[in-house]
C-alpha positions as a Markdown table, in Angstrom:
| # | Residue | x | y | z |
|---|---|---|---|---|
| 1 | Met | -36.5 | -16.9 | 14.0 |
| 2 | Arg | -39.5 | -18.3 | 15.4 |
| 3 | Gly | -39.1 | -19.1 | 19.5 |
| 4 | Phe | -37.7 | -15.6 | 21.2 |
| 5 | Leu | -39.1 | -14.7 | 24.2 |
| 6 | Leu | -37.3 | -10.8 | 24.5 |
| 7 | Thr | -37.0 | -9.5 | 27.9 |
| 8 | Ile | -34.8 | -6.1 | 28.6 |
| 9 | Ser | -32.6 | -5.6 | 31.4 |
| 10 | Cys | -31.7 | -2.1 | 32.6 |
| 11 | Phe | -30.0 | 0.3 | 30.6 |
| 12 | Ser | -26.6 | 1.3 | 32.4 |
| 13 | Ile | -24.4 | 3.7 | 31.5 |
| 14 | Leu | -22.1 | 6.1 | 32.9 |
| 15 | Ala | -23.7 | 9.5 | 33.5 |
| 16 | Thr | -24.5 | 12.4 | 35.3 |
| 17 | His | -28.0 | 13.1 | 37.1 |
| 18 | Ala | -28.2 | 15.5 | 33.8 |
| 19 | Gln | -27.8 | 12.3 | 31.1 |
| 20 | Thr | -30.8 | 10.2 | 31.0 |
| 21 | Val | -31.7 | 6.7 | 28.4 |
| 22 | Ser | -35.1 | 5.4 | 28.2 |
| 23 | Ile | -36.0 | 2.6 | 26.2 |
| 24 | Lys | -39.5 | 3.2 | 24.2 |
| 25 | Asn | -39.9 | -0.1 | 22.5 |
| 26 | Val | -38.3 | -3.1 | 20.8 |
| 27 | Glu | -39.6 | -4.7 | 18.1 |
| 28 | Leu | -38.6 | -8.1 | 16.3 |
| 29 | Ala | -38.6 | -7.4 | 12.6 |
| 30 | Gly | -37.4 | -10.9 | 10.6 |
| 31 | Glu | -33.9 | -11.9 | 11.5 |
| 32 | Lys | -33.1 | -8.1 | 13.4 |
| 33 | Ile | -33.9 | -7.2 | 16.5 |
| 34 | Ile | -35.1 | -3.6 | 16.6 |
| 35 | Val | -34.5 | -1.5 | 20.1 |
| 36 | His | -36.0 | 2.1 | 20.3 |
| 37 | Tyr | -34.5 | 4.5 | 22.8 |
| 38 | Asp | -34.3 | 8.2 | 23.7 |
| 39 | Leu | -31.0 | 9.5 | 24.8 |
| 40 | Glu | -31.3 | 12.9 | 26.9 |
| 41 | Asp | -28.8 | 15.1 | 27.7 |
| 42 | Gly | -28.5 | 18.4 | 29.3 |
| 43 | Asn | -25.5 | 19.2 | 26.6 |
| 44 | Pro | -26.1 | 18.7 | 23.5 |
| 45 | Asn | -22.6 | 18.4 | 22.3 |
| 46 | Asn | -22.0 | 15.2 | 24.0 |
| 47 | Glu | -21.2 | 12.5 | 22.6 |
| 48 | Tyr | -21.8 | 8.5 | 23.3 |
| 49 | Lys | -20.0 | 5.1 | 23.1 |
| 50 | Leu | -22.6 | 2.4 | 22.8 |
| 51 | Asp | -22.7 | -1.0 | 22.7 |
| 52 | Leu | -25.4 | -3.9 | 22.9 |
| 53 | Phe | -25.0 | -6.7 | 24.9 |
| 54 | Ala | -27.3 | -10.5 | 25.2 |
| 55 | Ser | -28.0 | -12.7 | 27.5 |
| 56 | Ser | -26.6 | -15.4 | 25.2 |
| 57 | Asp | -22.9 | -14.8 | 26.4 |
| 58 | Asn | -24.0 | -13.6 | 29.5 |
| 59 | Tyr | -23.0 | -10.1 | 28.7 |
| 60 | Ala | -19.6 | -10.7 | 28.2 |
| 61 | Ser | -18.9 | -8.8 | 24.8 |
| 62 | Pro | -20.5 | -6.5 | 22.4 |
| 63 | Leu | -22.7 | -7.7 | 20.3 |
| 64 | Thr | -21.0 | -6.7 | 16.8 |
| 65 | Lys | -24.0 | -7.1 | 14.0 |
| 66 | Val | -25.2 | -4.2 | 14.8 |
| 67 | Lys | -26.1 | -1.3 | 13.1 |
| 68 | Gly | -27.5 | 2.7 | 13.7 |
| 69 | Asp | -27.2 | 4.8 | 17.1 |
| 70 | Val | -24.6 | 2.4 | 18.5 |
| 71 | Gly | -20.4 | 2.1 | 18.9 |
| 72 | Leu | -18.9 | 5.7 | 18.3 |
| 73 | Glu | -19.6 | 8.9 | 18.3 |
| 74 | Val | -23.6 | 8.6 | 19.3 |
| 75 | Lys | -25.6 | 12.3 | 19.9 |
| 76 | Pro | -28.3 | 12.4 | 22.1 |
| 77 | Gly | -31.6 | 12.7 | 21.0 |
| 78 | Ala | -35.4 | 11.2 | 20.8 |
| 79 | Gly | -35.8 | 8.2 | 18.6 |
| 80 | Arg | -32.7 | 6.6 | 18.8 |
| 81 | Lys | -32.8 | 2.9 | 17.8 |
| 82 | Ile | -30.2 | -0.1 | 17.3 |
| 83 | Glu | -30.9 | -2.9 | 14.7 |
| 84 | Trp | -28.7 | -6.1 | 15.7 |
| 85 | Asn | -28.5 | -9.6 | 12.8 |
| 86 | Val | -30.0 | -12.1 | 15.2 |
| 87 | Arg | -29.5 | -14.9 | 12.8 |
| 88 | Glu | -25.5 | -13.5 | 11.8 |
| 89 | Glu | -24.3 | -13.1 | 15.4 |
| 90 | Leu | -26.3 | -16.5 | 16.7 |
| 91 | Gly | -26.9 | -18.7 | 13.8 |
| 92 | Gly | -30.5 | -20.5 | 14.8 |
| 93 | Tyr | -30.8 | -18.8 | 18.4 |
| 94 | Lys | -34.2 | -20.0 | 20.4 |
| 95 | Gly | -35.4 | -19.7 | 23.7 |
| 96 | Lys | -34.9 | -16.6 | 25.8 |
| 97 | Ile | -32.8 | -13.2 | 25.5 |
| 98 | Ala | -32.2 | -10.3 | 27.5 |
| 99 | Leu | -30.5 | -7.2 | 26.1 |
| 100 | Glu | -28.3 | -4.6 | 27.4 |
| 101 | Ile | -27.4 | -1.6 | 26.3 |
| 102 | Arg | -24.0 | -0.3 | 27.8 |
| 103 | Gly | -22.5 | 3.1 | 27.4 |
| 104 | Lys | -20.3 | 6.3 | 28.6 |
| 105 | Val | -19.4 | 9.3 | 27.4 |
| 106 | Tyr | -17.2 | 9.7 | 24.5 |
| 107 | Ile | -14.1 | 11.6 | 24.4 |
| 108 | Pro | -11.9 | 11.0 | 21.3 |
| 109 | Phe | -8.1 | 10.5 | 21.5 |
| 110 | Val | -8.3 | 12.5 | 18.0 |
| 111 | Lys | -10.9 | 14.6 | 16.4 |
| 112 | Ile | -10.0 | 15.0 | 12.6 |
| 113 | Gln | -11.0 | 18.5 | 11.4 |
| 114 | Asn | -9.7 | 18.9 | 8.0 |
| 115 | Phe | -9.1 | 15.7 | 6.0 |
| 116 | Asn | -10.6 | 15.7 | 2.6 |
| 117 | Ala | -11.0 | 12.1 | 1.2 |
| 118 | Glu | -12.8 | 13.1 | -1.5 |
| 119 | Lys | -9.8 | 14.4 | -3.8 |
| 120 | Ser | -6.6 | 12.4 | -5.1 |
| 121 | Tyr | -3.3 | 12.1 | -3.6 |
| 122 | Lys | 0.2 | 12.2 | -5.3 |
| 123 | Arg | 2.1 | 9.4 | -4.6 |
| 124 | Gly | 5.5 | 11.4 | -3.9 |
| 125 | Asn | 3.8 | 14.5 | -2.4 |
| 126 | Ser | 3.3 | 15.3 | 1.5 |
| 127 | Tyr | -0.4 | 16.3 | 3.1 |
| 128 | Asn | -1.3 | 17.7 | 6.2 |
| 129 | Ile | -3.7 | 16.4 | 8.4 |
| 130 | Ala | -5.5 | 18.3 | 11.6 |
| 131 | Trp | -7.4 | 17.4 | 14.7 |
| 132 | Lys | -8.8 | 18.2 | 18.0 |
| 133 | Pro | -6.5 | 16.5 | 20.9 |
| 134 | Gly | -8.6 | 14.7 | 23.4 |
| 135 | Ser | -5.7 | 12.7 | 24.9 |
| 136 | Asn | -2.1 | 14.1 | 26.1 |
| 137 | Asn | -0.8 | 10.0 | 24.9 |
| 138 | Ala | 1.5 | 9.9 | 21.7 |
| 139 | Ile | 0.2 | 8.3 | 18.6 |
| 140 | Asn | 1.3 | 6.5 | 15.8 |
| 141 | Ile | -0.1 | 7.3 | 12.2 |
| 142 | Asp | -0.1 | 4.4 | 8.9 |
| 143 | Leu | -0.7 | 4.8 | 5.5 |
| 144 | Tyr | -2.4 | 1.8 | 4.6 |
| 145 | Lys | -3.5 | 0.1 | 1.3 |
| 146 | Gly | -6.7 | -2.0 | 2.2 |
| 147 | Gly | -5.6 | -4.2 | 4.8 |
| 148 | Gln | -1.8 | -3.9 | 4.3 |
| 149 | Arg | 0.4 | -1.2 | 5.6 |
| 150 | Val | 2.1 | 0.8 | 3.5 |
| 151 | Ser | 4.4 | 3.3 | 5.6 |
| 152 | Gly | 4.1 | 5.3 | 8.7 |
| 153 | Glu | 5.5 | 7.3 | 11.6 |
| 154 | Ser | 5.6 | 6.5 | 15.7 |
| 155 | Asn | 5.1 | 8.1 | 18.6 |
| 156 | Leu | 4.0 | 11.5 | 17.1 |
| 157 | Gln | 2.4 | 14.5 | 19.5 |
| 158 | Asn | -0.5 | 14.3 | 20.1 |
| 159 | Asn | -0.6 | 18.3 | 19.5 |
| 160 | Gly | -2.9 | 18.4 | 16.2 |
| 161 | Ser | -1.7 | 18.7 | 12.9 |
| 162 | His | 0.6 | 16.7 | 11.4 |
| 163 | Thr | 2.2 | 16.3 | 7.5 |
| 164 | Phe | 2.2 | 12.6 | 6.2 |
| 165 | Tyr | 4.0 | 11.6 | 3.0 |
| 166 | Ile | 2.9 | 9.1 | 0.3 |
| 167 | Pro | 6.0 | 7.1 | -0.7 |
| 168 | Thr | 6.7 | 7.2 | -4.5 |
| 169 | His | 6.4 | 3.4 | -5.1 |
| 170 | Ala | 3.0 | 3.3 | -3.9 |
| 171 | Lys | 0.6 | 1.6 | -5.7 |
| 172 | Lys | -2.4 | 3.8 | -7.2 |
| 173 | Gly | -5.5 | 2.5 | -6.1 |
| 174 | Asn | -8.8 | 4.1 | -4.0 |
| 175 | Asp | -8.5 | 1.7 | -1.2 |
| 176 | Tyr | -6.1 | 3.9 | 0.8 |
| 177 | Arg | -7.2 | 5.4 | 4.6 |
| 178 | Leu | -5.2 | 6.4 | 7.8 |
| 179 | Lys | -5.0 | 5.1 | 10.9 |
| 180 | Ile | -4.5 | 6.5 | 14.0 |
| 181 | Thr | -4.0 | 4.7 | 17.4 |
| 182 | Asp | -3.0 | 5.7 | 21.1 |
| 183 | Thr | 0.2 | 4.2 | 22.0 |
| 184 | Lys | -1.0 | 3.6 | 25.2 |
| 185 | Asn | -4.6 | 2.1 | 24.7 |
| 186 | Ser | -4.9 | -0.1 | 21.6 |
| 187 | Glu | -8.7 | 0.2 | 21.3 |
| 188 | Asp | -8.5 | 3.6 | 20.5 |
| 189 | Val | -8.0 | 3.8 | 16.6 |
| 190 | Leu | -9.6 | 6.0 | 14.4 |
| 191 | Tyr | -9.6 | 5.3 | 10.7 |
| 192 | Thr | -10.5 | 7.8 | 7.8 |
| 193 | Ser | -12.1 | 7.6 | 4.8 |
| 194 | Glu | -10.6 | 5.5 | 2.1 |
| 195 | Phe | -9.5 | 8.2 | -0.4 |
| 196 | Asn | -7.2 | 8.2 | -3.9 |
| 197 | Val | -3.8 | 7.8 | -4.8 |
| 198 | Lys | -2.6 | 8.4 | -8.4 |
| 199 | Pro | 1.0 | 8.9 | -9.6 |
| 200 | Lys | 2.4 | 12.6 | -9.4 |
| 201 | Val | 3.2 | 12.9 | -13.2 |
| 202 | Pro | 0.1 | 10.8 | -14.8 |
| 203 | Leu | 1.7 | 9.0 | -18.6 |
| 204 | Leu | 1.2 | 11.1 | -21.2 |
| 205 | Val | 0.9 | 9.8 | -25.3 |
| 206 | Lys | 4.1 | 12.3 | -26.4 |
| 207 | Val | 3.9 | 12.9 | -30.2 |
| 208 | Leu | 6.3 | 13.4 | -32.4 |
| 209 | Pro | 5.8 | 17.1 | -35.2 |
| 210 | Val | 5.1 | 16.1 | -38.2 |
| 211 | Leu | 6.1 | 18.0 | -41.5 |
| 212 | Val | 4.1 | 17.9 | -45.2 |
| 213 | Val | 7.1 | 18.7 | -48.0 |
| 214 | Gly | 5.2 | 18.3 | -51.6 |
| 215 | Gly | 3.4 | 16.1 | -50.1 |
| 216 | Ala | 5.5 | 14.3 | -48.7 |
| 217 | Val | 5.4 | 13.6 | -45.2 |
| 218 | Ala | 8.2 | 13.9 | -42.7 |
| 219 | Val | 9.1 | 13.0 | -39.4 |
| 220 | Leu | 11.5 | 15.2 | -37.4 |
| 221 | Val | 13.6 | 13.7 | -34.6 |
| 222 | Gly | 15.5 | 14.9 | -32.3 |
| 223 | Ser | 19.3 | 15.4 | -32.4 |
| 224 | Gly | 21.5 | 12.7 | -31.1 |
| 225 | Gly | 19.9 | 9.8 | -32.4 |
| 226 | Gly | 21.8 | 8.1 | -35.6 |
| 227 | Gly | 21.7 | 10.8 | -38.4 |
| 228 | Glu | 23.4 | 10.4 | -41.6 |
| 229 | Pro | 27.0 | 10.2 | -40.6 |
| 230 | Gly | 28.5 | 14.4 | -41.6 |
| 231 | Ser | 25.2 | 15.6 | -40.1 |
| 232 | Pro | 25.7 | 18.4 | -37.8 |
| 233 | Thr | 23.1 | 17.8 | -35.5 |
| 234 | Gly | 22.9 | 14.3 | -36.1 |
| 235 | Asp | 18.9 | 14.5 | -37.4 |
| 236 | Ser | 17.6 | 11.6 | -39.5 |
| 237 | Val | 16.9 | 12.2 | -43.3 |
| 238 | Ile | 14.8 | 10.4 | -44.9 |
| 239 | Pro | 15.7 | 9.4 | -48.5 |
| 240 | Gly | 13.7 | 11.5 | -51.3 |
| 241 | Val | 12.0 | 14.4 | -48.8 |
| 242 | Pro | 14.0 | 18.3 | -50.0 |
| 243 | Ala | 16.0 | 19.5 | -47.3 |
| 244 | Leu | 14.2 | 21.9 | -45.1 |
| 245 | Pro | 14.9 | 25.1 | -46.1 |
| 246 | Thr | 17.5 | 27.2 | -43.5 |
| 247 | Gly | 17.1 | 31.0 | -42.1 |
| 248 | Asn | 19.3 | 33.2 | -42.5 |
């Protein structure tokens, strides 16, 4: 990755005087650029939405090949960092490049409270999900398997609770998740972690009762199935096997 001359523009954030940020260091590590920064806030409970931009497209769109303290729900603190994979984003780019971090205080339209992605969910059952509302806009809640929508409900009240149903026709798998969308802002989308869906009643291996009589084996078959003519119960009779004793 030779040919890079890095310059850093000012940090831009929508915040009050109680919130400050400072870039401490920028390093080139192989095919990655790592931006180290501190984010200070008088309220440690605040969360931020942060994006990294570059001069390669005149700061038009956020960079996508990034990880670390970037995106949604970034907490204030020292020692924060963003890793950007230049090769994946720009290919064999050479020349000067300037970076800029933009952000604002992030207030999620929903903040999930009690969803457990570690448990297995059974098709044909209903489950409750709870969240902390961040707006009054109606929401959509959809069930996805991978990238395919399975079911869902639209224009629900953002009141903090909903009971969702897993259809009986849903295929079993561990790649299910819920998608929650703000109906008035398509950019406000939240996914749960992936979870497992399994059949409501697991398949059972049914074993017929077996009776050993005088060294011979008799299989007892339930009534209603092709018994010997004249038999009052309709039970099958195996030739050569003594009749079962009857009680008084």
